[in-house]
C-alpha positions in Angstrom: 53.9 36.0 3.7 52.1 33.1 1.7 53.8 29.5 1.8 52.2 29.0 -1.5 55.3 28.9 -4.0 53.8 30.1 -7.7 57.0 28.9 -9.7 55.0 26.5 -11.6 51.3 26.4 -12.5 49.0 24.4 -10.3 46.3 22.2 -10.9 42.6 24.4 -10.5 41.8 21.9 -8.1 44.7 22.4 -5.9 44.2 26.0 -6.2 40.5 26.0 -5.3 41.3 23.9 -2.3 44.1 26.1 -0.8 41.8 29.3 -1.3 39.2 27.2 0.8 41.4 26.0 3.2 42.0 29.5 3.7 38.8 31.1 4.0 37.9 27.9 6.4 41.0 28.5 8.7 39.9 32.1 8.9 36.2 31.3 9.9 37.1 28.8 11.9 39.5 30.9 14.0 36.9 33.7 14.4 34.4 31.1 15.5 37.1 29.7 17.9 37.7 33.0 19.4 33.6 33.4 19.9 33.2 30.3 21.8 32.7 27.9 19.8 35.9 25.8 19.4 34.1 22.8 19.3 33.0 22.8 15.8 34.7 21.5 13.2 35.0 22.3 9.2 32.5 19.8 8.0 29.7 21.0 10.5 29.8 24.1 7.7 27.5 21.7 5.6 25.0 21.7 8.4 24.8 25.4 9.4 24.8 26.6 5.7 21.8 24.9 4.4 19.0 24.4 7.7 16.4 26.7 7.0 14.1 28.1 10.0 11.1 25.9 9.1 13.9 22.9 9.7 14.9 20.1 6.7 15.5 16.4 6.6 18.9 14.8 6.6 18.1 13.4 3.0 17.7 16.9 1.5 20.7 18.4 3.8 22.8 15.8 2.1 21.6 16.7 -1.7 22.3 20.3 -0.9 25.4 20.2 0.5 26.3 17.4 -2.0 28.0 15.2 0.6 27.2 11.6 1.1 24.2 10.7 3.3 26.3 9.1 5.9 28.7 11.6 6.5 25.9 14.3 7.2 24.0 11.8 9.4 27.1 12.1 11.8 27.5 15.7 11.3 24.0 16.5 12.5 24.5 14.0 15.3 27.8 15.3 16.4 25.9 18.8 16.2 22.8 17.2 18.1 25.2 16.2 20.8 27.0 19.6 21.3 23.3 21.4 21.3 23.7 23.3 18.2 20.9 21.3 16.5 18.1 19.7 17.2 15.5 17.0 15.4 11.9 16.9 15.7 9.0 14.9 14.3 8.2 16.1 10.4 4.6 17.9 11.0 3.1 15.9 8.0 5.3 12.4 7.7 5.2 10.8 10.7 8.3 8.4 9.6 10.6 11.6 9.3 12.2 14.1 11.3 13.5 17.7 10.8 16.6 19.0 11.6 16.2 22.8 13.0 19.5 25.0 14.9 18.7 25.8 18.2 19.4 29.2 19.6 23.1 28.1 20.2 23.4 27.2 16.4 21.3 30.0 14.8 24.7 32.0 16.7 26.7 30.5 14.1 25.5 31.7 10.6 26.3 35.7 11.3 29.6 35.3 13.3 31.1 32.8 9.9 29.5 35.1 7.5 31.1 38.1 9.1 34.2 35.9 9.2 34.0 35.4 5.4 33.1 38.7 4.5 36.6 39.9 6.2 38.8 37.4 4.3 36.9 38.6 1.1 37.7 41.9 1.9 41.5 41.1 2.4 41.3 38.7 -0.4 40.3 42.4 -2.5 42.9 44.2 -0.6 45.5 41.7 -2.2 44.1 41.1 -5.5 41.9 44.2 -6.3 38.2 44.7 -6.1 37.6 43.8 -9.7 39.7 40.8 -10.1 37.8 39.5 -6.9 34.7 40.0 -8.3 35.8 38.3 -12.0 36.6 35.1 -9.3 33.3 35.2 -8.0 31.6 35.5 -11.5 33.7 32.9 -13.0 32.9 30.3 -10.3 29.3 31.4 -10.3 28.8 30.6 -13.9 30.2 27.3 -13.7 28.3 25.9 -10.8 25.3 26.9 -12.6 26.3 25.3 -15.4 27.5 22.1 -13.7 
């Protein structure tokens, strides 16, 4: 049963936030149950964008669309927790690259599987076609933004 009241139309921002909270909570719960209870939602900004070859914090910031200070803090927290490590950039001695550790590489598949289960449950509630329309509309909007 939903806590959401649909008696009055809501702003798109509120609807997107509530749907995101539901999705994020399910992923966070799955990670917690798998022994990764020390992760927080803002850490997803790191795990979502670190390629195997590593990445600079400034690039992570741009890809995630967050402030540099927020990204630097998330990377620092994850480094202390053992999910990422920073290494010197091979061609720029002033720069450092962020890499996922072995522990960090375990997160993405768990989060993806949990997200897939959320999507499957949403498809059962809305229907596959409606969920596909929602996904297509959001993708089209983001491409145009």
